[in-house]
C-alpha positions as a Markdown table, in Angstrom:
| # | Residue | x | y | z |
|---|---|---|---|---|
| 1 | Met | 133.0 | 93.0 | 149.1 |
| 2 | Arg | 133.7 | 94.1 | 152.7 |
| 3 | Leu | 131.0 | 96.0 | 154.6 |
| 4 | Ala | 133.2 | 99.1 | 154.8 |
| 5 | Ala | 133.6 | 99.2 | 151.1 |
| 6 | Val | 129.9 | 98.8 | 150.6 |
| 7 | Lys | 129.1 | 101.6 | 153.0 |
| 8 | Lys | 131.6 | 103.9 | 151.2 |
| 9 | Glu | 130.0 | 103.1 | 147.9 |
| 10 | Met | 126.5 | 103.6 | 149.3 |
| 11 | Lys | 127.4 | 107.0 | 150.8 |
| 12 | Gly | 127.9 | 108.4 | 147.3 |
| 13 | His | 124.9 | 106.6 | 145.8 |
| 14 | Pro | 122.0 | 108.8 | 144.8 |
| 15 | Ala | 119.6 | 106.3 | 146.3 |
| 16 | Thr | 121.1 | 107.0 | 149.7 |
| 17 | His | 120.4 | 110.7 | 149.5 |
| 18 | Gly | 116.9 | 110.0 | 148.3 |
| 19 | Met | 116.4 | 107.6 | 151.1 |
| 20 | Ile | 117.4 | 110.2 | 153.7 |
| 21 | Lys | 115.0 | 112.8 | 152.2 |
| 22 | Thr | 112.2 | 110.3 | 152.2 |
| 23 | Leu | 112.9 | 109.4 | 155.8 |
| 24 | Arg | 112.8 | 113.0 | 156.8 |
| 25 | Leu | 109.3 | 113.3 | 155.2 |
| 26 | Ala | 107.9 | 110.1 | 156.6 |
| 27 | Cys | 109.5 | 110.2 | 160.0 |
| 28 | Pro | 111.7 | 113.1 | 161.0 |
| 29 | Leu | 113.2 | 111.4 | 164.0 |
| 30 | Ile | 114.6 | 108.7 | 161.8 |
| 31 | Gly | 115.6 | 111.1 | 159.0 |
| 32 | Phe | 117.6 | 113.4 | 161.2 |
| 33 | Gly | 119.2 | 110.4 | 162.9 |
| 34 | Ala | 120.3 | 109.2 | 159.5 |
| 35 | Glu | 121.8 | 112.5 | 158.7 |
| 36 | Leu | 123.8 | 112.4 | 161.9 |
| 37 | Leu | 125.0 | 108.9 | 161.1 |
| 38 | Val | 123.8 | 107.4 | 164.4 |
| 39 | Leu | 121.6 | 104.7 | 162.8 |
| 40 | Gly | 124.2 | 102.0 | 162.1 |
| 41 | Glu | 124.1 | 99.4 | 159.4 |
| 42 | Pro | 120.3 | 99.2 | 158.7 |
| 43 | Ile | 120.4 | 102.6 | 156.9 |
| 44 | Trp | 122.4 | 101.1 | 154.0 |
| 45 | Leu | 120.0 | 98.2 | 153.7 |
| 46 | Leu | 117.1 | 100.7 | 153.5 |
| 47 | Ala | 118.9 | 102.7 | 150.9 |
| 48 | Ile | 119.3 | 99.6 | 148.7 |
| 49 | Ala | 115.7 | 98.7 | 149.2 |
| 50 | Phe | 114.7 | 102.3 | 148.3 |
| 51 | Glu | 116.4 | 102.0 | 144.9 |
| 52 | Gln | 114.7 | 98.7 | 144.1 |
| 53 | Val | 111.2 | 99.7 | 145.1 |
| 54 | Trp | 111.6 | 103.0 | 143.3 |
| 55 | Arg | 112.3 | 101.1 | 140.1 |
| 56 | Arg | 109.2 | 98.9 | 140.6 |
| 57 | Met | 106.8 | 101.7 | 141.6 |
| 58 | Met | 106.4 | 100.3 | 145.1 |
| 59 | Leu | 107.1 | 103.6 | 146.8 |
| 60 | Ser | 103.8 | 103.7 | 148.7 |
| 61 | Ser | 104.3 | 100.2 | 150.1 |
| 62 | Phe | 107.9 | 101.0 | 151.0 |
| 63 | Leu | 107.0 | 104.2 | 152.8 |
| 64 | Met | 104.2 | 102.6 | 154.7 |
| 65 | Gly | 106.7 | 99.9 | 155.8 |
| 66 | Leu | 108.8 | 102.7 | 157.3 |
| 67 | Ile | 105.8 | 103.8 | 159.3 |
| 68 | Gly | 105.2 | 100.2 | 160.4 |
| 69 | Gly | 108.7 | 100.0 | 161.7 |
| 70 | Gln | 107.8 | 102.7 | 164.3 |
| 71 | Arg | 104.1 | 101.8 | 165.0 |
| 72 | Ala | 102.9 | 98.3 | 164.2 |
| 73 | Met | 99.2 | 99.1 | 163.9 |
| 74 | Thr | 99.2 | 102.4 | 162.1 |
| 75 | Pro | 99.8 | 101.0 | 158.6 |
| 76 | Leu | 96.9 | 98.6 | 159.0 |
| 77 | Ala | 94.6 | 101.3 | 160.4 |
| 78 | Ala | 95.6 | 103.7 | 157.5 |
| 79 | Val | 94.9 | 101.3 | 154.7 |
| 80 | Ala | 91.7 | 100.0 | 156.4 |
| 81 | Val | 90.3 | 103.5 | 156.6 |
| 82 | Ala | 91.4 | 104.1 | 153.0 |
| 83 | Ala | 89.7 | 101.0 | 151.9 |
| 84 | Ala | 86.5 | 101.8 | 153.8 |
| 85 | Thr | 86.4 | 105.3 | 152.3 |
| 86 | Asn | 87.2 | 104.1 | 148.7 |
| 87 | Arg | 90.6 | 105.8 | 148.6 |
| 88 | Leu | 92.5 | 102.8 | 147.2 |
| 89 | Arg | 92.8 | 102.2 | 143.5 |
| 90 | Ser | 90.2 | 99.9 | 142.1 |
| 91 | Asp | 92.7 | 97.1 | 141.3 |
| 92 | Asn | 94.3 | 97.3 | 144.7 |
| 93 | Gly | 95.7 | 94.2 | 146.4 |
| 94 | Ala | 93.9 | 94.6 | 149.7 |
| 95 | Pro | 92.1 | 91.6 | 151.2 |
| 96 | His | 88.4 | 91.8 | 150.7 |
| 97 | Phe | 87.7 | 91.9 | 154.5 |
| 98 | Leu | 89.9 | 95.0 | 155.0 |
| 99 | Ser | 87.0 | 97.5 | 154.3 |
| 100 | His | 84.6 | 95.8 | 156.7 |
| 101 | Pro | 83.5 | 98.4 | 159.4 |
| 102 | Leu | 84.4 | 96.1 | 162.2 |
| 103 | Ile | 87.9 | 95.5 | 160.8 |
| 104 | Thr | 88.4 | 99.2 | 160.3 |
| 105 | Ala | 87.2 | 100.1 | 163.7 |
| 106 | Gly | 89.3 | 97.4 | 165.3 |
| 107 | Ala | 92.4 | 98.5 | 163.5 |
| 108 | Val | 92.0 | 102.1 | 164.5 |
| 109 | Ala | 91.3 | 101.1 | 168.1 |
| 110 | Phe | 94.4 | 99.0 | 168.2 |
| 111 | Ala | 96.5 | 101.8 | 166.7 |
| 112 | Ile | 95.3 | 104.2 | 169.4 |
| 113 | Ala | 95.9 | 101.7 | 172.1 |
| 114 | Glu | 99.4 | 101.1 | 170.8 |
| 115 | Met | 100.2 | 104.8 | 170.9 |
| 116 | Ala | 98.9 | 105.0 | 174.4 |
| 117 | Gly | 100.8 | 102.0 | 175.6 |
| 118 | Asp | 104.0 | 103.3 | 174.1 |
| 119 | Lys | 104.1 | 106.0 | 176.8 |
| 120 | Gln | 104.0 | 103.5 | 179.7 |
| 121 | Lys | 107.2 | 102.6 | 181.5 |
| 122 | Thr | 106.4 | 98.9 | 181.0 |
| 123 | Ala | 106.2 | 99.2 | 177.2 |
| 124 | Pro | 108.4 | 96.6 | 175.5 |
| 125 | Asp | 111.0 | 97.6 | 173.0 |
| 126 | Arg | 109.7 | 97.5 | 169.4 |
| 127 | Ile | 112.5 | 95.1 | 168.4 |
| 128 | Val | 111.3 | 92.2 | 170.6 |
| 129 | Pro | 110.3 | 89.2 | 168.5 |
| 130 | Ile | 106.6 | 89.6 | 168.9 |
| 131 | Gly | 106.9 | 93.3 | 168.1 |
| 132 | Ile | 108.9 | 92.6 | 164.9 |
| 133 | Thr | 106.4 | 89.9 | 163.9 |
| 134 | Ala | 103.4 | 92.2 | 164.3 |
| 135 | Arg | 105.1 | 95.0 | 162.3 |
| 136 | Val | 106.0 | 92.6 | 159.5 |
| 137 | Ile | 102.5 | 91.2 | 159.3 |
| 138 | Thr | 100.5 | 94.5 | 159.4 |
| 139 | Ser | 102.9 | 96.3 | 157.1 |
| 140 | Ala | 102.8 | 93.4 | 154.6 |
| 141 | Ile | 99.0 | 93.7 | 154.5 |
| 142 | Ala | 99.4 | 97.5 | 154.1 |
| 143 | Gly | 102.0 | 97.0 | 151.4 |
| 144 | Ala | 99.8 | 94.7 | 149.4 |
| 145 | Ser | 96.9 | 97.1 | 149.7 |
| 146 | Leu | 98.9 | 99.9 | 148.3 |
| 147 | Ala | 100.1 | 97.8 | 145.3 |
| 148 | Thr | 98.1 | 96.6 | 142.4 |
| 149 | Arg | 96.4 | 93.2 | 142.6 |
| 150 | Arg | 98.9 | 91.8 | 140.2 |
| 151 | Gln | 101.8 | 93.0 | 142.4 |
| 152 | Arg | 100.2 | 92.5 | 145.8 |
| 153 | Trp | 102.7 | 89.8 | 146.8 |
| 154 | Leu | 105.6 | 92.0 | 145.9 |
| 155 | Gly | 104.0 | 94.9 | 147.8 |
| 156 | Ala | 103.5 | 92.7 | 150.8 |
| 157 | Ala | 107.1 | 91.7 | 150.7 |
| 158 | Val | 108.3 | 95.2 | 150.4 |
| 159 | Gly | 106.1 | 96.6 | 153.2 |
| 160 | Gly | 106.8 | 93.7 | 155.6 |
| 161 | Ala | 110.6 | 93.6 | 155.0 |
| 162 | Thr | 110.9 | 97.4 | 155.2 |
| 163 | Ala | 109.0 | 97.5 | 158.5 |
| 164 | Gly | 111.2 | 94.8 | 160.0 |
| 165 | Ile | 114.4 | 96.5 | 159.0 |
| 166 | Ala | 113.2 | 100.1 | 159.9 |
| 167 | Ser | 112.3 | 99.1 | 163.4 |
| 168 | Tyr | 115.9 | 98.9 | 164.4 |
| 169 | Pro | 117.1 | 102.4 | 163.4 |
| 170 | Gly | 113.8 | 103.8 | 164.7 |
| 171 | Trp | 114.4 | 102.1 | 168.1 |
| 172 | Arg | 118.0 | 103.4 | 168.2 |
| 173 | Thr | 116.9 | 106.9 | 167.4 |
| 174 | Arg | 114.1 | 106.8 | 170.1 |
| 175 | Val | 116.5 | 105.5 | 172.7 |
| 176 | Arg | 119.0 | 108.3 | 172.0 |
| 177 | Ala | 116.2 | 110.9 | 171.9 |
| 178 | Met | 114.9 | 109.7 | 175.3 |
| 179 | Glu | 118.2 | 110.7 | 176.9 |
| 180 | Tyr | 117.3 | 114.3 | 176.2 |
| 181 | Ala | 113.5 | 114.5 | 176.1 |
| 182 | Gly | 112.2 | 111.6 | 178.0 |
| 183 | Gln | 109.8 | 108.8 | 177.0 |
| 184 | Thr | 106.5 | 110.7 | 176.9 |
| 185 | Ser | 107.7 | 113.7 | 174.9 |
| 186 | Thr | 109.6 | 111.6 | 172.3 |
| 187 | Gly | 106.6 | 109.3 | 172.1 |
| 188 | Phe | 104.2 | 112.1 | 171.2 |
| 189 | Leu | 106.6 | 113.5 | 168.7 |
| 190 | Glu | 107.0 | 110.1 | 167.1 |
| 191 | Asp | 103.2 | 109.6 | 167.1 |
| 192 | Ala | 102.8 | 112.9 | 165.3 |
| 193 | Ala | 105.4 | 112.0 | 162.7 |
| 194 | Val | 103.9 | 108.6 | 162.1 |
| 195 | Leu | 100.3 | 109.9 | 161.7 |
| 196 | Ala | 101.5 | 112.7 | 159.4 |
| 197 | Gly | 103.5 | 110.3 | 157.4 |
| 198 | Ala | 100.7 | 107.7 | 157.0 |
| 199 | Thr | 98.2 | 110.4 | 156.1 |
| 200 | Ala | 100.5 | 111.9 | 153.5 |
| 201 | Ile | 101.2 | 108.4 | 152.0 |
| 202 | Ile | 97.5 | 107.6 | 151.6 |
| 203 | Lys | 96.8 | 111.1 | 150.2 |
| 204 | Glu | 99.6 | 111.0 | 147.7 |
| 205 | His | 98.8 | 107.4 | 146.7 |
| 206 | Ser | 95.1 | 108.1 | 146.1 |
| 207 | Ser | 95.9 | 111.2 | 144.0 |
| 208 | Arg | 98.7 | 109.7 | 142.0 |
| 209 | Glu | 97.1 | 106.4 | 141.1 |
| 210 | Pro | 93.9 | 105.8 | 139.1 |
| 211 | Arg | 91.0 | 104.4 | 141.1 |
């Protein structure tokens, strides 16, 4: 099936509309960009992924992957803090070292440093190879942590893959936004959306799933 035909079918698919609503909750910059149809091909891949993870109850891992596509260290910091404060379910798939105070402090420090560095003129694009690699790894750990121990590998795959894909539409949206609001303003707006999204994901996850 040609790409145009796939896109036409996906535009009318319920998963696509659910995907856009979720994007607007997790990261408004991406969500509004999706609605304006400025994101290109990755939005359809994310819509397909949304349908699959919804069926497999991997929504928390998927949403945290969206966060990871925008800020590499935020997912790791979020699940590390959650693990340290006993906000993950008892049969979670998180690595045992994740709740260690040094790991938690380090993850939070790196997340803050990343947000500060994002405002610098010399900051590299999020889609450079090392950036993509970091996002995939940290979001894979976060995805596993938000899944059950039995499904930790699937959660890792969902989180990591989603972060890798989501980085591209996130980057496109940021570049377009910078034409109107500049690097610093858009960076702070994105930081706020990422922090709010990660906090909401952890809160919803801990309240929905038994611990």
